[in-house]
RODRENDO-968656 format. One record per residue: residue number from 1; residue in three letters; x, y, z of N, C-alpha, C in turn. Coordinates in pm, 1 decimal. Layout:
BEGIN
NODE num residu      nc1      nc2      nc3     cac1     cac2     cac3      cc1      cc2      cc3
NODE NUM    ALA        X        Y        Z        X        Y        Z        X        Y        Z
...
***
This chain:
BEGIN
NODE num residu      nc1      nc2      nc3     cac1     cac2     cac3      cc1      cc2      cc3
NODE   1    MET   -773.1   -733.8   -869.0   -644.4   -669.0   -883.0   -601.2   -620.3   -745.1
NODE   2    ALA   -490.4   -669.3   -697.8   -442.3   -631.6   -565.2   -359.5   -504.2   -573.6
NODE   3    TYR   -378.5   -415.6   -480.0   -301.7   -291.9   -475.9   -201.3   -293.0   -361.1
NODE   4    ARG   -239.2   -349.3   -250.2   -151.5   -348.4   -133.5    -35.5   -446.1   -152.5
NODE   5    GLY     79.0   -410.2    -93.6    195.2   -498.4   -100.3    321.8   -421.4   -135.0
NODE   6    PHE    428.1   -497.6   -164.0    559.4   -441.0   -192.6    592.3   -450.2   -340.4
NODE   7    PHE    671.1   -355.9   -387.6    719.7   -351.4   -524.4    866.7   -312.8   -518.6
NODE   8    ILE    951.9   -388.5   -586.9   1094.7   -358.6   -589.6   1138.8   -345.1   -735.0
NODE   9    GLU   1210.9   -238.9   -764.8   1257.5   -213.1   -900.7   1408.4   -190.6   -899.8
NODE  10    TRP   1478.2   -258.0   -989.0   1621.9   -241.4  -1005.3   1647.7   -121.7  -1097.0
NODE  11    ILE   1744.7    -38.3  -1064.7   1778.4     79.0  -1144.1   1923.5     67.5  -1189.7
NODE  12    GLU   1943.1     80.4  -1320.5   2076.7     72.9  -1379.7   2085.1    183.6  -1484.3
NODE  13    GLN   2177.7    277.1  -1468.2   2184.6    393.5  -1555.9   2305.8    393.2  -1649.5
NODE  14    TRP   2384.2    289.3  -1650.3   2505.1    286.4  -1731.1   2478.4    253.1  -1877.9
NODE  15    SER   2382.4    167.5  -1906.9   2361.3    120.8  -2044.1   2319.3    233.3  -2139.4
NODE  16    GLN   2263.7    340.8  -2089.0   2222.4    451.5  -2174.8   2340.7    514.3  -2248.3
NODE  17    PHE   2459.4    504.3  -2191.7   2576.6    565.9  -2253.9   2624.4    489.9  -2378.0
NODE  18    PHE   2571.9    370.6  -2399.3   2608.2    290.5  -2516.0   2500.7    297.5  -2624.3
NODE  19    GLN   2407.9    390.8  -2611.0   2300.0    412.0  -2706.6   2300.3    557.8  -2750.2
NODE  20    SER   2236.8    583.8  -2862.5   2222.8    721.3  -2907.8   2095.0    778.0  -2846.1
NODE  21    CYS   2109.4    867.3  -2749.8   1994.9    923.8  -2678.4   1994.6   1076.2  -2693.3
NODE  22    ASN   1878.2   1135.7  -2675.6   1867.8   1281.6  -2676.5   1925.8   1342.5  -2549.5
NODE  23    TRP   1917.4   1270.1  -2438.9   1971.5   1317.2  -2312.0   2011.1   1196.0  -2228.5
NODE  24    TYR   2094.3   1219.8  -2132.6   2140.9   1115.0  -2042.3   2111.5   1159.0  -1899.7
NODE  25    THR   2065.9   1065.0  -1817.9   2039.8   1092.4  -1677.3   2126.9    998.9  -1595.2
NODE  26    PHE   2208.4   1055.9  -1508.9   2298.1    976.5  -1426.3   2302.6   1037.3  -1286.9
NODE  27    HIS   2286.7    953.7  -1187.3   2289.4    999.4  -1048.2   2413.4    942.8   -979.2
NODE  28    PRO   2510.2   1026.8   -944.8   2623.0    978.2   -864.7   2573.5    929.7   -727.8
NODE  29    ILE   2485.1   1010.4   -666.4   2422.3    971.8   -539.1   2280.9   1029.5   -536.8
NODE  30    LYS   2184.0    945.4   -509.0   2046.1    991.7   -495.0   1978.7    908.7   -386.5
NODE  31    ILE   1923.4    976.1   -289.9   1844.0    910.9   -185.6   1713.9    990.4   -174.7
NODE  32    GLU   1604.1    921.6   -197.2   1473.8    987.9   -199.0   1374.0    904.5   -118.6
NODE  33    ILE   1300.8    969.6    -31.1   1197.0    904.3     47.9   1068.1    981.8     28.4
NODE  34    GLU    959.5    909.6     -2.4    832.3    975.1    -31.5    718.4    900.8     38.1
NODE  35    ASP    636.4    975.1    108.5    514.1    921.0    167.7    398.0    977.4     87.4
NODE  36    GLU    345.8    897.7     -2.7    241.9    941.2    -94.6    105.3    905.5    -35.6
NODE  37    ARG     56.3    990.0     51.6    -65.9    961.5    126.9   -189.7    957.0     39.4
NODE  38    ASN   -192.6   1035.2    -67.4   -307.6   1036.7   -157.0   -330.5    899.9   -221.4
NODE  39    MET   -219.4    829.7   -253.0   -229.2    697.8   -315.3   -201.3    584.4   -217.0
NODE  40    GLY   -174.8    617.0    -91.0   -154.7    515.0     10.9    -26.7    435.9     -4.7
NODE  41    GLY     83.3    505.5    -37.7    209.2    435.3    -58.9    327.8    507.1      2.2
NODE  42    PHE    429.8    429.5     35.1    556.4    480.8     87.3    665.3    428.5     -4.9
NODE  43    GLU    751.9    517.6    -52.6    851.5    479.2   -152.6    988.7    530.7   -114.6
NODE  44    MET   1090.4    448.8   -140.7   1228.4    487.8   -115.3   1312.3    451.2   -237.3
NODE  45    THR   1393.8    546.9   -283.6   1483.6    525.0   -395.8   1625.6    552.9   -349.8
NODE  46    VAL   1716.4    460.0   -379.9   1857.6    475.9   -346.7   1938.3    441.5   -471.7
NODE  47    ILE   2020.8    538.0   -517.4   2108.1    515.4   -632.8   2247.4    563.9   -595.3
NODE  48    ILE   2347.0    479.3   -617.5   2486.2    515.2   -592.7   2566.5    476.4   -715.9
NODE  49    ILE   2633.4    574.1   -775.9   2714.5    557.4   -897.0   2633.5    489.4  -1008.0
NODE  50    GLY   2510.3    532.7  -1026.8   2427.8    483.4  -1136.9   2363.5    348.7  -1117.0
NODE  51    LEU   2379.0    287.1  -1002.2   2316.1    158.3   -971.2   2234.2    173.0   -843.7
NODE  52    GLY   2113.7    117.1   -843.9   2031.6    130.5   -724.4   1902.8     53.3   -733.7
NODE  53    PHE   1810.0     91.9   -648.2   1681.3     23.9   -642.3   1574.9    119.6   -590.0
NODE  54    ARG   1450.3     84.7   -617.9   1334.1    156.7   -566.5   1245.5     52.8   -497.4
NODE  55    VAL   1205.4     81.8   -374.9   1115.1     -5.9   -300.3    989.8     74.2   -269.5
NODE  56    ARG    875.0     16.2   -299.1    747.4     82.1   -270.5    660.2    -12.9   -189.5
NODE  57    TRP    595.8     43.7    -88.4    501.1    -31.2     -5.8    366.6     39.2    -17.0
NODE  58    ASN    271.0    -27.0    -78.6    134.5     24.8    -84.9     61.4    -24.1     39.9
NODE  59    TYR     44.8     64.5    136.1     -8.9     26.2    266.2   -159.0     49.1    279.9
NODE  60    ASP   -219.7    124.9    187.0   -362.0    154.2    200.7   -424.7    167.7     62.5
NODE  61    GLU   -546.4    124.4     49.8   -621.0    139.7    -74.5   -716.6    257.5    -54.7
NODE  62    THR   -669.2    376.6    -90.2   -747.7    498.2    -69.7   -862.3    505.8   -170.0
NODE  63    GLU   -948.1    603.9   -152.5  -1061.0    621.5   -243.8  -1011.8    654.5   -385.0
NODE  64    ASP   -903.5    731.2   -395.4   -845.4    761.0   -527.2   -797.4    632.8   -595.2
NODE  65    VAL   -732.7    545.5   -519.2   -686.0    417.7   -574.3   -804.6    334.3   -621.4
NODE  66    LYS   -910.5    329.5   -541.5  -1029.3    252.0   -579.3  -1090.4    304.2   -708.9
NODE  67    ASP  -1093.0    437.8   -726.4  -1144.3    497.5   -850.2  -1059.8    455.2   -970.0
NODE  68    ILE   -928.0    459.8   -955.2   -838.7    421.0  -1064.8   -856.1    273.5  -1098.4
NODE  69    LEU   -864.5    188.1   -998.0   -882.0     44.6  -1022.2  -1014.7     15.6  -1091.7
NODE  70    ARG  -1121.1     88.8  -1055.3  -1250.2     72.3  -1124.3  -1239.0    113.2  -1270.5
NODE  71    GLN  -1167.3    221.1  -1297.1  -1147.9    265.7  -1435.0  -1069.5    162.0  -1516.0
NODE  72    VAL   -966.0    104.9  -1457.3   -886.3      3.0  -1526.2   -973.3   -118.3  -1559.0
NODE  73    GLU  -1052.1   -162.7  -1462.8  -1139.8   -278.2  -1487.5  -1242.7   -245.0  -1595.2
NODE  74    GLY  -1294.5   -121.8  -1595.6  -1390.2    -80.9  -1698.3  -1328.2    -79.7  -1836.8
NODE  75    ILE  -1204.1    -35.3  -1846.4  -1134.6    -35.0  -1975.8  -1111.4   -177.6  -2022.4
NODE  76    LYS  -1067.6   -264.8  -1930.5  -1045.1   -405.0  -1967.5  -1173.3   -471.7  -2013.8
NODE  77    ALA  -1284.0   -437.0  -1951.1  -1413.0   -498.0  -1986.1  -1475.7   -433.1  -2109.2
NODE  78    GLY  -1415.0   -326.2  -2159.6  -1467.1   -259.0  -2277.6  -1580.5   -162.8  -2247.0
NODE  79    GLU  -1604.1   -135.0  -2120.1  -1711.8    -44.4  -2081.4  -1670.6    101.0  -2093.8
NODE  80    ILE  -1541.6    128.0  -2079.6  -1490.6    265.0  -2084.0  -1389.9    273.5  -2197.5
NODE  81    GLU  -1404.4    375.4  -2280.2  -1308.1    398.2  -2386.7  -1211.2    506.9  -2343.1
NODE  82    THR  -1086.0    488.5  -2375.7   -987.7    590.5  -2342.3   -991.8    701.9  -2446.1
NODE  83    ALA   -935.5    815.5  -2409.7   -930.3    929.3  -2502.0   -848.6    893.8  -2625.6
NODE  84    ALA   -746.3    809.3  -2609.7   -662.7    769.4  -2724.6   -743.3    689.0  -2826.0
NODE  85    ILE   -833.1    601.3  -2779.1   -916.9    522.8  -2870.2  -1011.9    614.6  -2944.3
NODE  86    ARG  -1074.1    709.0  -2872.7  -1165.6    802.2  -2939.3  -1092.4    888.7  -3040.4
NODE  87    GLN   -970.3    928.3  -3007.9   -890.7   1010.7  -3099.8   -855.6    932.0  -3225.4
NODE  88    ASP   -821.7    803.0  -3210.2   -790.7    719.0  -3326.3   -909.0    707.2  -3421.3
NODE  89    ARG  -1027.8    710.4  -3366.4  -1148.2    701.9  -3449.1  -1189.5    837.7  -3505.0
NODE  90    GLY  -1119.0    943.1  -3463.8  -1147.7   1077.7  -3514.5  -1260.6   1147.2  -3443.1
NODE  91    GLU  -1290.8   1105.8  -3322.7  -1400.4   1168.1  -3245.4  -1349.8   1286.8  -3166.7
***
């Protein structure tokens, strides 16, 4: 499982107004820059009039990231059970 690299996400906030929702979130203008050193990533979000994008660059595989990736692989392999699975069984 690769962690390093780029991720791009399209953001569209207009369609929520055509649905029955408990709340609506709309950004006329939003610019956010985050350097998430704990997870080894740099992220930028730009939204103008409800349309925008998020770009993330994972530049480092920190020890925290390695721990999370090991846990994911353990769950996939059936070695680790999640709390939700134990709760479903009534444990």
